[in-house]
N, C-alpha and C positions, 0 to 999 in steps of 0.2 A: 795222352794223346799229344797236348802241349809239350809234356816232358820229352817225349819222343822227336818231336820236330825239332827242340831246342839241343838236342843232343846230336842232331844229324852234324857229321863232318863239314857239310857241306853248305850249313846254313849260317849265316852272317847278320847278326841279329843288328850290328848298325845299320847295314847295308837295308837290312827288312824295313828299320823305323824310319830311316831318311826316305824312303820311297815311298812310306804309307802316307807321309804330309808332303811330298814333292810332286806326287803324282797328280796330273789336273783332272778335276773332278767336270768328266762330261756328260750329259744328258743324251740317253741313245734314242730319246724319243725324236722322232722325225718331223714332227709338227705340233704346234699348240693346240691340245683340246678344248681350250678355253673359248677360241673362237666358234666350233661347232658347238657347244653348249649355250652359249650367246644366242647363235643363231635360231637353234631348235627351242630355246625358251621363248623368244620373241614370234618365231611362227606359231608356237601352241596360244600365246597369248591372242595374237591374230585372228587365229581360226576360231578360236573361242568368243571372241568380241565381234566380230563379221556376222557371226553364226547368230549372236544375240542381238545385234543391231540391224539386222538386214532383213529379217522375218516378216516385219509389218509390209514393208515395201515391196518385197518379193510377193508376197501372197497377193497385194493389190495386182503388181502389175505383169504377173505371170503365173498367177495361180498356184504357185509352189513356193510355199515359206523356206525351202532350201535350196533356192535356185542360186543365191549367190553363194552361200557358203559352198555349194557343190563346187561351183567354178574355182572358189578361192584354193579348195583342197586339191583340184587339179592343176592350179597355178603352183602350188608348193610343190606337188610331184612334179610337175615339169621344169620348177627349178632346180631339184634335186639330182633330175637326170642331166639335165645342162651343166650344173657343177661336178659331178661326177666326170665330163668329159674336159671341162675346163681346167680341172686340176691337172691333168697331163700335160696341160700346155707349160712350158717355161717361160719363164718370165722376159728371155731373151727375145721369145718370138711377140711378144707385146712391144717389145723396144723398135724389134725390127721393123715391123708393119703398123708402127703409130700412125705412120703419113696416110696408110692406105685406111685406116679405121677412120682417121678424121675425114676422109674425104667419102666413105659411109655414112658418117652421120649428116654431113652437107646435103648427101642425094637424100637420104631420108625427110631430113627438112624441107627441101625443094618438093619430092615428091607427096610431103602430105598437103601441101598448099594446093596441087594440082587436082589429087584424084582423094583428098582425105575425106574424112566423117565429119560432118558438124554437128556438134553437141552442144546446147546453150550458148549458142552464140562462137564459139571456139571449133576451129578445125586445127584438130590435134592428133587424130587417130587415122590409121591404115588400115582397110580392113581387107583381110586376105580369108575369105570362107567364114569358118569358125573361129579363127585366131583375129586380135585387134592388136596392132602395134601402137603404141605412144611414142611416136619419133623422138620427142625431148630426152626419152629417158636414157636410151643408147647414145645420143647427143653428148650426155655429161659427161658418161667413162670413158668414150673414146675420145673426147676431149682432152680430158684431164690425164690422159696416156700420153697424146700427141705434145702435151705442155709438159710431161717430165720429162720426154723423151728431148725435147728443146731445150729445157733448161739444163742437161748433159751436154749437147753438144755446145751450146751458148754461155754457158754458166758466166765465164769471165767479160763475155760481152754484156750481159745484164749487168752485172756488178760496175762495170767501167765506163758507158756510155749510153745513152738515151735510145740510140737504134735497136740495140737488144733490148731493151727496157719495152719497146713499143711493138716489135712486131708480134709478138703473142697478142697484143691487145687489136690488132688490126685483124688477125683471125676471128676472135673474140666477139669484136666488132659486128664480123659477117654473120656469123653464128647467132648473135643477137638480135638482128635485123630480121634473120628468117623466123626465128622464135616470135619476134614482136609482130610478125604477120598473121600470126595463127591466130589471137596473140596469146602468148605467153611468159607476163612479166615476173612470174615467180620464179618460174628456171633460170632467167635470165640473173637476176637477183642473187642466185645460188650460184651459179656459175660466174659471176661478177666477184664475190665473196672470195669462193675457193680459188680463183685466180691470183687474185691480188694478195691472199694470204701465203699463195704458196711463192710468188714473186718476192712477196717480204722475205720469207724464209730463205729463199735460195739467195739472199745478197743484195737485193735491189737497194739503192739509197736513200734513205729515208724523205729526201724533199722531191726526190721521181713519185715514188708511194705517194704521198700526200698529194703532190699537186693532181696526179691522175686519179686517184682517191675523190680528190673533191669535184672535179669534171663529170665523174661518173657519179656521185650524188646529185650534183646540178642536175644531170640528165635525166637519171631516174625520177627525180621532183618533178622535172617538166612533162615527161610522159605522164605523170598523174594529174597534174595540174590541167594540161590541154584535152585531157580525155575524160568526159564526163563521168562514165561509169566507175572510170580507177578515184577520180576526187572523190565519187559518192560513198566509195569504199572507205576511204581517209576519214571522211566525216563522221562516218555512220560508228567507224572505228572508237573514234574520239568521245561519243556520245551517242551509242546505239539506243539508248532509250528517247532519245528525243523523234524517232520516227521507228518505234517497236513493230509495226505491222508492214513497213516498206523497205528501206536501205538498210533498217537494222534489227531487221528480223531474226536472221540466222543467230547473230551474233546473241542477241537476248537470249534465244532459245539456248545456246550451249551456255551462257551463263546461268540460266536457271538449272542446266543438267549439273553442272561443278556445284553450285550452291544445295542443291538437294544431297549430293554425294556426301558432302562434311566429311567426317574424319574416315569411316569404314564403309561407307555407301550406303545403297538400298539392298544390295543383293545382287547376284547374277540374275538376269532375266527381268529384273523389277524395274527397269528403266521406264519414265513416263516420255522422255522427250523422244526417245526413237519411235513412238506410235506416233510417226510421218507429222510430229512436230517439229524435227531437227531435221533440215534439207542436210542430203549428203552424209547422213547418220554412220555409214560404215567404211564411208571413203575421206574426205577431209575432216570430218568431226567424229573418228571414231573415238578418240582421246576423250570427249565430252561424255559419251556414253560410261567408256570406262570410269572414268569419274564419277558419275553418277552411280553407277552398280558397285564399285569398289573403293570409292572416296580417295580423301588423300593418300592413304595407304599404296591403294593400288598404283595412282599415277606416281607416286614416290618410287615404287618398284620398278616401272617402265622407264623412270628417268637415270635409274642406277644402272639397269642393263644397257641404256643407251651409252649413258657416259663411261660405264667401263669399255665396252666396243670402242668406243673413240679413243679414250686413252691408251688403250692397247695398239689401235693403229699408229697414234702418235708416236709411242715409244716405239713401235717398231720400224718407222721411218727413222728415228734418230740411230736406232741399233743398224740399221742399213747403211747410213750414212758413215757412220763409223767404220764401217767395213769396205769404204769407197763402194758401194755399190748404191751409185748414185741415182740411176731411175727407180731403182727398188722404193728407194727413200723417198724420193719427191712423188711419185704415186702412192704410196703408204700415207705422206702427209696429205695429200689432195683428198683421199678417200675420207680421211679422218676429218678435216675440215668441212666438206661436204656432207657427210652425214650428221656432225655436230649441228651446223648450220640449219639444216633442213630439220631435224627434229626439233630444233628451238623455235623455228617458223611455225610448224605444224601445230605445235602447242600451244605457243604464244598467241596464234590466231583463234585457235579454240578457247583460249581464256581471257581474250579481250587485250593481250598486251600488245600486238601489233596487227596489221590490217590482214584482211583474208585475202591467201595467195593461192590457193588451189593447190598447196601441195601435200604429196600422202607423208604418214609417218612409215620410216624406213623397217620394213620387215613386218608391219602390223596391218597397216590399212589395206583395205581389196584393192586389185588392180593389179592385173597379169605384168604388164610391162615394167612396172615399178617394182614386184616382187622379183622377176628374174635378174632385172640389172642389180638391184643390192644386192642378190646373190652372189652374183659374177664380182661384185665388187669385194664381199666376204671370202670370194674363193681366190682372189687377187691377193689378200692379206695373208691367206694360210700358204699360197703357193711362195711368198717372198720370206714367210716364215722358215718354210720348210727347206728352202735351198740356202737360207743364212745358216740353219740348223746343219745341215749336210755337208756344207763347206767347213765347220768347225769339226764336226767329226770325222770327217775325211783327213783334215788338217794335224787332227791329234793322233788318230791309230795309223796314218800315213807315217807320219813323223816316226813312231816307234818302229817300223819294221827296219 
């Protein structure tokens, strides 16, 4: 068969050999399956851990041990349904309507202060029948979309003068004020770090970055010092054993869970701390229960999955900027910084590395608003990757015609 091909009069072996090595290798895959695999893996881990950690408290509160896990399963289904719709939305829509999304974020933060439900002294939830919306969660995503669009319009201004650098900080300051009225310092810190990280990547001058960052750190420190309950969190975090049955109770119970987990853990379902010794075991401190049941190996697996997702987001941002898709690049950077910092704070708080901040573990902790918004952020990454791949495929095969 090969001999017949080589002896054909029209066959030019030199041309065939050259084209074999010169032809560009283009993947026909129109999206990165890695994001889907990572998302589903974290969904499954979260569902298992919410089921394991929530049964005792659900039995006491609702006389139904499966109350929280059933709701979490519904949240996953709702997240996937919203993701299927959001995948059809082009990134040009996010860019065009980023200003309106910011107004929606501001509106939600104002509404929650007026009609929000108060839980444990914080007014963070808008109740719409069976649906509960935590206003701070969509506010983060929408603000980062606005910030990415701003950097596209004003990148030269951000790099060259003070005004361009300060304008997005004014918007952030307004959002921070509304969040602190709830109060929700944890979300403010996440947005603060993400905002400055993105401004730095966009080319802001180092002295501007350091000056405003110093002011921000001092302001956050003042918020902790002059608010008794926040200061108590800081002092209890530094030495939780000083008051193990008071301000340090939650952290000491979490540290006990980590200690019992050792290398391989006690096994699924064998946690002692989840038996209502550890408050918020299925939400903010789900990683402590995971550490107790699966040990260092289990925590390491979650960290690897989270780090893999963050690295993919940052590499995607760099790829988008290289192809002059600046909005997409900045948006991907923002999502990567946001996910990495929130993951670090959640695990750090449960392990006693940083003060408790009440932030969920992305795609794992119980919480409908967090689950849906983090899924939307993942969908944005998939959509950015899809559009970049589609453009490359069209450029390659279109150029052959």
